[in-house]
DRENKOL-848279 format. One record per residue (C-alpha): x, y, z; residue in one letter. Coordinates in steps of 0.1 Angstrom, whole numbers, plus 5000, padded with zeros to 4 digits. Each point is the difference from the previous one (the first is absolute). Layout:
// residues N
@px X; py Y; pz Z; resn A
...
END
This chain:
// residues 437
@px 7931; py 8989; pz 5674; resn M
@px 5015; py 5036; pz 5000; resn S
@px 5036; py 5002; pz 4989; resn V
@px 5017; py 5033; pz 5007; resn D
@px 4978; py 5026; pz 4981; resn S
@px 4973; py 4974; pz 4983; resn T
@px 4967; py 4987; pz 5012; resn I
@px 4986; py 4970; pz 4988; resn E
@px 4964; py 4990; pz 5003; resn F
@px 4973; py 4976; pz 4983; resn R
@px 4974; py 5013; pz 4976; resn C
@px 4966; py 4994; pz 5018; resn Q
@px 4984; py 4989; pz 4968; resn S
@px 5023; py 4978; pz 4981; resn C
@px 5027; py 4993; pz 5025; resn G
@px 5030; py 5013; pz 4980; resn R
@px 5031; py 5011; pz 5020; resn L
@px 5005; py 5037; pz 4996; resn L
@px 5032; py 5019; pz 5008; resn K
@px 5001; py 5038; pz 5002; resn V
@px 5024; py 5026; pz 5016; resn A
@px 4991; py 5007; pz 5038; resn A
@px 4996; py 5037; pz 4991; resn A
@px 4967; py 4993; pz 4984; resn N
@px 4984; py 4984; pz 5032; resn A
@px 4964; py 5012; pz 5007; resn G
@px 4995; py 5009; pz 4962; resn R
@px 4978; py 4980; pz 4973; resn Q
@px 5013; py 4972; pz 4980; resn A
@px 4987; py 4982; pz 4969; resn K
@px 5007; py 4962; pz 4996; resn C
@px 5016; py 4994; pz 4964; resn P
@px 4986; py 4967; pz 5000; resn E
@px 4963; py 5006; pz 5006; resn C
@px 4996; py 5037; pz 5002; resn G
@px 4986; py 5002; pz 5035; resn A
@px 5006; py 5030; pz 5022; resn L
@px 5012; py 4998; pz 5036; resn Q
@px 5019; py 5021; pz 5026; resn N
@px 5038; py 4994; pz 5005; resn I
@px 5005; py 4989; pz 5039; resn P
@px 5019; py 5023; pz 5020; resn A
@px 5022; py 4972; pz 5012; resn S
@px 5007; py 4968; pz 4982; resn P
@px 4983; py 4975; pz 5023; resn G
@px 5000; py 4963; pz 4992; resn P
@px 4999; py 4990; pz 4964; resn V
@px 4966; py 4977; pz 4998; resn V
@px 5007; py 4968; pz 4980; resn P
@px 4983; py 5004; pz 4964; resn Q
@px 4967; py 4981; pz 4998; resn T
@px 4979; py 4994; pz 4968; resn M
@px 4967; py 5018; pz 5000; resn N
@px 4978; py 4980; pz 4974; resn Y
@px 4965; py 5013; pz 4991; resn G
@px 5000; py 5031; pz 5021; resn A
@px 5002; py 5033; pz 4983; resn P
@px 5030; py 5021; pz 5010; resn P
@px 4996; py 5026; pz 5025; resn M
@px 5007; py 5035; pz 4990; resn Q
@px 4995; py 5024; pz 5027; resn P
@px 4991; py 5036; pz 4989; resn Q
@px 5018; py 5024; pz 5025; resn P
@px 4987; py 5036; pz 5001; resn M
@px 5023; py 5025; pz 4984; resn Y
@px 5002; py 5036; pz 5011; resn N
@px 5006; py 5022; pz 4966; resn P
@px 5014; py 5026; pz 5021; resn S
@px 5028; py 4978; pz 5014; resn S
@px 5033; py 4996; pz 4982; resn T
@px 5003; py 4969; pz 4979; resn P
@px 5028; py 4975; pz 5003; resn P
@px 5032; py 5014; pz 4985; resn V
@px 5021; py 4981; pz 4974; resn R
@px 5032; py 4989; pz 5016; resn P
@px 5028; py 5020; pz 4983; resn A
@px 5025; py 4970; pz 4996; resn Q
@px 4979; py 4967; pz 5000; resn P
@px 5021; py 4970; pz 5012; resn T
@px 5000; py 4965; pz 4994; resn M
@px 4965; py 4984; pz 5011; resn G
@px 4986; py 5036; pz 5004; resn Q
@px 4990; py 5012; pz 4965; resn G
@px 4985; py 5031; pz 4990; resn G
@px 4967; py 5016; pz 5007; resn F
@px 4973; py 4986; pz 4978; resn G
@px 5025; py 4978; pz 4982; resn S
@px 4991; py 4962; pz 4992; resn A
@px 5027; py 4989; pz 5024; resn A
@px 4987; py 5021; pz 5029; resn S
@px 4968; py 4993; pz 5020; resn P
@px 4995; py 5035; pz 5007; resn F
@px 4972; py 5019; pz 4980; resn T
@px 4978; py 5031; pz 4999; resn N
@px 4972; py 5006; pz 5024; resn P
@px 4967; py 4982; pz 4994; resn P
@px 4972; py 5019; pz 4987; resn P
@px 4979; py 5018; pz 5024; resn A
@px 4967; py 4985; pz 5012; resn A
@px 4980; py 5027; pz 4982; resn N
@px 5021; py 5002; pz 4967; resn A
@px 4992; py 5009; pz 4963; resn V
@px 5000; py 4975; pz 4975; resn H
@px 5027; py 5002; pz 4974; resn A
@px 4975; py 4996; pz 4970; resn S
@px 4983; py 5033; pz 5014; resn A
@px 5033; py 5021; pz 4993; resn M
@px 4994; py 5008; pz 4966; resn K
@px 4984; py 5028; pz 4983; resn L
@px 4970; py 4994; pz 4981; resn S
@px 4976; py 5024; pz 4983; resn T
@px 4973; py 4972; pz 5000; resn D
@px 5001; py 5002; pz 5039; resn M
@px 4996; py 5037; pz 5001; resn V
@px 4971; py 4999; pz 4978; resn H
@px 4984; py 4971; pz 5019; resn A
@px 5003; py 5017; pz 5034; resn S
@px 4970; py 5011; pz 5019; resn S
@px 5006; py 5037; pz 5002; resn G
@px 4978; py 5029; pz 4993; resn N
@px 4997; py 5012; pz 4964; resn Q
@px 5020; py 5032; pz 5006; resn T
@px 5012; py 5023; pz 4974; resn E
@px 5034; py 4986; pz 5002; resn T
@px 4990; py 4967; pz 4995; resn R
@px 4978; py 5005; pz 4970; resn Q
@px 5031; py 5019; pz 4986; resn L
@px 5023; py 4970; pz 5007; resn F
@px 4973; py 4977; pz 4981; resn R
@px 4999; py 5021; pz 4970; resn R
@px 5038; py 5005; pz 4997; resn I
@px 5005; py 4962; pz 5001; resn T
@px 4973; py 4993; pz 4978; resn E
@px 5017; py 5024; pz 4975; resn Q
@px 5034; py 4986; pz 5001; resn I
@px 4986; py 4966; pz 4998; resn S
@px 4990; py 5009; pz 4964; resn K
@px 5037; py 4999; pz 4989; resn L
@px 5020; py 4986; pz 5027; resn Y
@px 4993; py 4964; pz 5012; resn V
@px 5009; py 4986; pz 5035; resn G
@px 5030; py 5012; pz 5022; resn Q
@px 4977; py 5008; pz 5030; resn E
@px 5029; py 5007; pz 5024; resn E
@px 5016; py 5025; pz 4974; resn L
@px 4964; py 5017; pz 4993; resn V
@px 4989; py 5003; pz 5036; resn L
@px 5033; py 5007; pz 5015; resn G
@px 5006; py 5029; pz 4974; resn T
@px 4965; py 5015; pz 5008; resn L
@px 5006; py 4997; pz 5037; resn V
@px 5033; py 5019; pz 4996; resn A
@px 4986; py 5027; pz 4977; resn L
@px 4972; py 5008; pz 5025; resn F
@px 5026; py 4999; pz 5031; resn S
@px 5024; py 5024; pz 4982; resn S
@px 5025; py 4974; pz 4996; resn G
@px 5022; py 4981; pz 4974; resn H
@px 5004; py 4966; pz 4987; resn V
@px 5031; py 4976; pz 4991; resn L
@px 4988; py 4974; pz 4975; resn I
@px 5024; py 4969; pz 4994; resn E
@px 4988; py 4979; pz 4972; resn S
@px 5017; py 4983; pz 4969; resn V
@px 4995; py 5022; pz 4967; resn P
@px 4967; py 4996; pz 4979; resn G
@px 4973; py 5001; pz 5027; resn L
@px 4985; py 5031; pz 4990; resn G
@px 5014; py 5025; pz 5026; resn K
@px 4999; py 5029; pz 4973; resn T
@px 4966; py 4992; pz 4989; resn L
@px 4990; py 5000; pz 5036; resn F
@px 5013; py 5034; pz 5008; resn V
@px 4985; py 5016; pz 4967; resn R
@px 4968; py 4983; pz 5007; resn T
@px 5000; py 5013; pz 5035; resn L
@px 5008; py 5036; pz 4988; resn G
@px 4971; py 4999; pz 4975; resn K
@px 4975; py 4987; pz 5025; resn V
@px 5009; py 5026; pz 5026; resn L
@px 5004; py 5030; pz 4975; resn G
@px 5036; py 5003; pz 5010; resn C
@px 5032; py 5006; pz 4982; resn K
@px 5023; py 4974; pz 4991; resn F
@px 5038; py 5001; pz 4996; resn G
@px 5026; py 4972; pz 4995; resn R
@px 5037; py 4999; pz 5006; resn I
@px 5024; py 4970; pz 4988; resn Q
@px 5028; py 4998; pz 5024; resn F
@px 5033; py 4991; pz 4982; resn T
@px 5036; py 5001; pz 5013; resn A
@px 5008; py 5033; pz 4985; resn D
@px 4969; py 5018; pz 5014; resn L
@px 5009; py 5032; pz 5017; resn M
@px 4980; py 5017; pz 5027; resn P
@px 4992; py 5031; pz 4978; resn S
@px 4983; py 4974; pz 4976; resn D
@px 4974; py 4996; pz 5026; resn I
@px 4994; py 5031; pz 5017; resn T
@px 5008; py 5023; pz 4974; resn G
@px 5027; py 5028; pz 4995; resn A
@px 5004; py 5036; pz 4993; resn P
@px 5002; py 5008; pz 4962; resn I
@px 5014; py 5034; pz 4987; resn F
@px 4977; py 5018; pz 4979; resn D
@px 5017; py 5020; pz 4973; resn M
@px 4969; py 5020; pz 4994; resn K
@px 4998; py 5013; pz 5036; resn Q
@px 5038; py 4997; pz 5007; resn Q
@px 4990; py 4981; pz 5034; resn E
@px 4998; py 4965; pz 5013; resn F
@px 4966; py 4985; pz 5002; resn R
@px 4992; py 4966; pz 5019; resn F
@px 4989; py 4971; pz 4976; resn R
@px 4980; py 4975; pz 5022; resn P
@px 5009; py 4964; pz 4995; resn G
@px 4976; py 4970; pz 4995; resn P
@px 4996; py 4998; pz 5038; resn V
@px 4975; py 5030; pz 4997; resn F
@px 4971; py 4978; pz 4995; resn T
@px 4973; py 4983; pz 5025; resn Q
@px 5004; py 4962; pz 4991; resn F
@px 5038; py 4995; pz 4995; resn L
@px 5013; py 4964; pz 4989; resn L
@px 5036; py 4997; pz 5008; resn A
@px 5007; py 4970; pz 4979; resn D
@px 5030; py 4977; pz 5012; resn E
@px 5012; py 5024; pz 5027; resn I
@px 5028; py 4979; pz 5010; resn N
@px 5018; py 5001; pz 4967; resn R
@px 5010; py 5036; pz 5010; resn A
@px 5030; py 5011; pz 5023; resn P
@px 4993; py 5014; pz 5035; resn A
@px 5004; py 5038; pz 4990; resn K
@px 4967; py 4993; pz 4978; resn S
@px 4983; py 4984; pz 5027; resn H
@px 5007; py 5030; pz 5022; resn A
@px 4983; py 5024; pz 4977; resn A
@px 4967; py 4982; pz 5010; resn L
@px 5004; py 5003; pz 5038; resn L
@px 4986; py 5035; pz 5006; resn E
@px 4976; py 4996; pz 4973; resn I
@px 4983; py 4970; pz 5016; resn M
@px 5003; py 5014; pz 5035; resn Q
@px 4989; py 5038; pz 4996; resn E
@px 4984; py 4998; pz 4965; resn N
@px 5025; py 5030; pz 4988; resn R
@px 5033; py 5003; pz 4981; resn V
@px 5027; py 5024; pz 5008; resn T
@px 5022; py 5012; pz 4974; resn I
@px 5026; py 5029; pz 5004; resn D
@px 4986; py 5008; pz 5034; resn G
@px 4963; py 5004; pz 4986; resn T
@px 4975; py 4972; pz 5007; resn S
@px 4975; py 4991; pz 4976; resn H
@px 4968; py 4985; pz 5013; resn V
@px 4985; py 4968; pz 4984; resn I
@px 4962; py 4998; pz 4993; resn E
@px 4981; py 4978; pz 5023; resn R
@px 4988; py 4972; pz 5001; resn P
@px 5035; py 4988; pz 4992; resn F
@px 5009; py 4961; pz 4999; resn L
@px 5033; py 4983; pz 4991; resn V
@px 4999; py 4965; pz 4988; resn M
@px 5035; py 4986; pz 4996; resn A
@px 5005; py 4964; pz 4984; resn T
@px 5030; py 4980; pz 5006; resn Q
@px 5007; py 4965; pz 4982; resn N
@px 5008; py 4972; pz 5028; resn P
@px 5017; py 4978; pz 4975; resn I
@px 5028; py 5019; pz 4983; resn E
@px 5027; py 5013; pz 5022; resn S
@px 5027; py 5009; pz 4973; resn E
@px 5002; py 5038; pz 4996; resn G
@px 4976; py 5007; pz 5029; resn T
@px 5005; py 5020; pz 5031; resn Y
@px 4985; py 4994; pz 5035; resn N
@px 4977; py 5025; pz 5011; resn L
@px 5012; py 5020; pz 5034; resn P
@px 4980; py 4992; pz 5030; resn E
@px 4990; py 5038; pz 5000; resn A
@px 4985; py 4994; pz 4968; resn Q
@px 4981; py 4969; pz 5009; resn L
@px 4988; py 5014; pz 5031; resn D
@px 4983; py 5028; pz 4980; resn R
@px 4978; py 4974; pz 4982; resn F
@px 4968; py 4993; pz 5019; resn M
@px 4994; py 4965; pz 4986; resn F
@px 5020; py 4975; pz 4979; resn K
@px 4979; py 4981; pz 4980; resn L
@px 5007; py 4967; pz 4982; resn V
@px 4983; py 4994; pz 4966; resn A
@px 5003; py 4964; pz 4991; resn S
@px 4991; py 4980; pz 4967; resn Y
@px 4961; py 5000; pz 4994; resn P
@px 4978; py 4971; pz 5007; resn A
@px 4988; py 4977; pz 4973; resn E
@px 4968; py 5014; pz 4994; resn L
@px 5013; py 5038; pz 5004; resn E
@px 5026; py 4992; pz 4975; resn E
@px 4974; py 4988; pz 4974; resn A
@px 4981; py 5033; pz 5007; resn D
@px 5031; py 5019; pz 4991; resn I
@px 5004; py 4981; pz 4969; resn L
@px 4964; py 5009; pz 4989; resn R
@px 5003; py 5037; pz 5010; resn L
@px 5033; py 5008; pz 4985; resn H
@px 5006; py 4983; pz 4968; resn T
@px 4976; py 5017; pz 4978; resn R
@px 5027; py 5024; pz 4986; resn Q
@px 4982; py 5031; pz 5014; resn L
@px 5018; py 5031; pz 5008; resn D
@px 5004; py 5003; pz 5038; resn I
@px 4996; py 5037; pz 5001; resn N
@px 4967; py 4997; pz 4981; resn K
@px 4988; py 4976; pz 5023; resn R
@px 5010; py 5020; pz 5031; resn L
@px 4978; py 5028; pz 4986; resn E
@px 4972; py 4982; pz 4988; resn T
@px 4994; py 4970; pz 5023; resn E
@px 5007; py 5018; pz 5034; resn L
@px 4981; py 5025; pz 5018; resn E
@px 5015; py 5025; pz 5023; resn T
@px 4982; py 4997; pz 5034; resn V
@px 5019; py 5022; pz 5023; resn S
@px 5024; py 5032; pz 5001; resn S
@px 5030; py 5010; pz 5019; resn P
@px 4977; py 5025; pz 5020; resn E
@px 4981; py 4970; pz 5010; resn E
@px 5028; py 4978; pz 5009; resn I
@px 5016; py 5026; pz 5022; resn L
@px 4965; py 5006; pz 5018; resn R
@px 4995; py 4962; pz 5006; resn I
@px 5036; py 4996; pz 5011; resn T
@px 4996; py 5028; pz 5025; resn E
@px 4965; py 4983; pz 5012; resn G
@px 5020; py 4966; pz 5006; resn N
@px 5019; py 5017; pz 5025; resn G
@px 4969; py 5001; pz 5024; resn T
@px 4994; py 4962; pz 5000; resn V
@px 5003; py 4988; pz 5037; resn K
@px 5029; py 4979; pz 5009; resn V
@px 4996; py 4983; pz 5035; resn D
@px 5027; py 5004; pz 5024; resn D
@px 5003; py 4961; pz 5004; resn R
@px 5004; py 5000; pz 4961; resn L
@px 5028; py 5026; pz 5003; resn I
@px 5016; py 4976; pz 5027; resn D
@px 4996; py 4972; pz 4975; resn Y
@px 5019; py 5015; pz 4974; resn I
@px 5025; py 5013; pz 5022; resn N
@px 5010; py 4965; pz 5013; resn K
@px 5002; py 4989; pz 4965; resn I
@px 5022; py 5026; pz 4991; resn V
@px 5023; py 4997; pz 5030; resn R
@px 5002; py 4964; pz 4997; resn L
@px 5016; py 5002; pz 4968; resn T
@px 5030; py 5016; pz 5017; resn R
@px 5005; py 4971; pz 5024; resn Q
@px 4992; py 4970; pz 4976; resn W
@px 5029; py 4978; pz 4999; resn P
@px 4999; py 4996; pz 4962; resn T
@px 4999; py 5037; pz 4993; resn F
@px 5032; py 5018; pz 4997; resn H
@px 4981; py 5035; pz 5000; resn M
@px 4966; py 5006; pz 5010; resn G
@px 4973; py 5025; pz 4989; resn A
@px 4999; py 5038; pz 5005; resn S
@px 4974; py 5018; pz 5018; resn P
@px 4990; py 5011; pz 4965; resn R
@px 4988; py 4963; pz 4994; resn A
@px 4975; py 5005; pz 5029; resn G
@px 4988; py 5035; pz 4986; resn I
@px 4995; py 4981; pz 4966; resn A
@px 4980; py 4971; pz 5017; resn L
@px 4978; py 5026; pz 5019; resn V
@px 4993; py 5021; pz 4968; resn Q
@px 4994; py 4969; pz 4978; resn G
@px 4976; py 4986; pz 5027; resn A
@px 4981; py 5030; pz 4999; resn R
@px 4997; py 5003; pz 4963; resn T
@px 4991; py 4962; pz 4996; resn L
@px 4973; py 5007; pz 5025; resn A
@px 4987; py 5028; pz 4981; resn S
@px 5000; py 4978; pz 4968; resn F
@px 4979; py 4974; pz 5020; resn S
@px 4974; py 5024; pz 5009; resn G
@px 5011; py 5006; pz 5038; resn R
@px 5010; py 5028; pz 5021; resn D
@px 5022; py 4980; pz 5023; resn F
@px 5028; py 4976; pz 4993; resn A
@px 5001; py 4963; pz 5010; resn V
@px 5029; py 4975; pz 5004; resn P
@px 4992; py 4985; pz 4964; resn D
@px 5009; py 5032; pz 4984; resn D
@px 5036; py 5000; pz 5016; resn V
@px 5006; py 4964; pz 4996; resn V
@px 4990; py 5004; pz 4960; resn Q
@px 5027; py 5028; pz 4996; resn I
@px 5026; py 4986; pz 5026; resn A
@px 5022; py 4983; pz 4971; resn L
@px 5001; py 5026; pz 4976; resn P
@px 5008; py 5026; pz 5027; resn A
@px 5028; py 4982; pz 5016; resn L
@px 5018; py 4977; pz 4975; resn R
@px 5021; py 5027; pz 4988; resn H
@px 5008; py 5015; pz 5034; resn R
@px 5017; py 4969; pz 5015; resn V
@px 5030; py 4981; pz 4989; resn S
@px 5010; py 4963; pz 5005; resn L
@px 5029; py 4988; pz 5019; resn T
@px 5028; py 4982; pz 4981; resn A
@px 4989; py 4965; pz 5016; resn E
@px 4964; py 5006; pz 4990; resn A
@px 5011; py 5009; pz 4965; resn E
@px 5021; py 4967; pz 4998; resn V
@px 4971; py 4981; pz 5013; resn E
@px 4979; py 5012; pz 4970; resn G
@px 4974; py 5017; pz 5023; resn R
@px 4978; py 5028; pz 4983; resn S
@px 4992; py 5034; pz 5016; resn V
@px 4960; py 4994; pz 4998; resn D
@px 5005; py 4965; pz 5014; resn E
@px 5018; py 5013; pz 5031; resn L
@px 4977; py 5032; pz 5005; resn L
@px 4969; py 4975; pz 4997; resn T
@px 5014; py 4979; pz 5029; resn E
@px 5009; py 5033; pz 5020; resn L
@px 4964; py 5014; pz 4996; resn I
@px 4986; py 4968; pz 5010; resn R
@px 5015; py 5002; pz 5034; resn T
@px 4983; py 5035; pz 5008; resn V
@px 4966; py 4996; pz 5015; resn E
@px 4975; py 5015; pz 4980; resn V
@px 4978; py 5024; pz 5021; resn P
@px 4964; py 4998; pz 5005; resn R
@px 4981; py 5032; pz 4992; resn L
END
């Protein structure tokens, strides 16, 4: 029976007596015993005696969920018997997946999927195949890193890489620079790194008796910002204008950086001593956050065969790899990718996903409009790599996690419960119905 501000009702599957706050009437509930979903009655009504249901499978009604509606809000101060949203003690749960939802296994960047697609053999697709073939001669595995970086490069974006040391990030950038015919630069971020160490600074020329600008290491085309989170915020700020506008302003004078320009920043997710959190303005300027994990068993065996012959890596880069592109071709193809068609229904699909991150109960902060721009641009580039002149929902699904995982932040309760950003984003995306194009 209802007592003051609570409602009692039986689970329709296992018969367990559930007790929730009356303010949650009409919402969805999940039984902590059997996991069955049902609607909370508006009024308590009679409590039906518990009966045993042997042999019959539990009924799990799947009510339709409208992604545009606001999900249930977490109570500010849970009371006794009420529990927090999504906690083990609470029957409340996230909305169920849409009837036409994506499978979680499809949300993964894979070069094999791009190669196996049934698109036309366009110039961009042939170039993508040549690039990946050359990279695989020295760099093994890490498909998300390889494909995500190429998508960002041909979309005029930048990437943040999270991985433990020793997974070949420097080798990958050097290999990519050689294959694409672009200049490579590297900055090791440390606690005493100054902004002028990145951008460069005016130096007094004794012969000419005037100040001359000395360019810093940022004046390159492929820049590896290694362990970027080991430098303070004043050093991070030096990259903001560079990443957004492709130029450096020193003493009121703007110095343009040669395009294409790609920043690949790395950070170690394990060590926290002596590190600084990247500000949100910095994170939002990265198109993707890519996660490089340990290689598979067979991939690691190939790495041991390739890189244990005591050969000079500089010599191998020169002799074993071919340059298959040029900066001019990269810029031309990048501009051509902007003509790939994106249907209005696909735009609405991307918009719903991005806006839903701002309402999702386990996210303290949602994604900005820049996330939607990254999804549209990335979908266009991925479609072009697949030999299509139009984007499809699969293109969006593959890049959704890299484009969103660094633009949302978890609530304190979700962090305590040990939930991961990728897990919650996967649940969120599966609640949005995929459009049929």
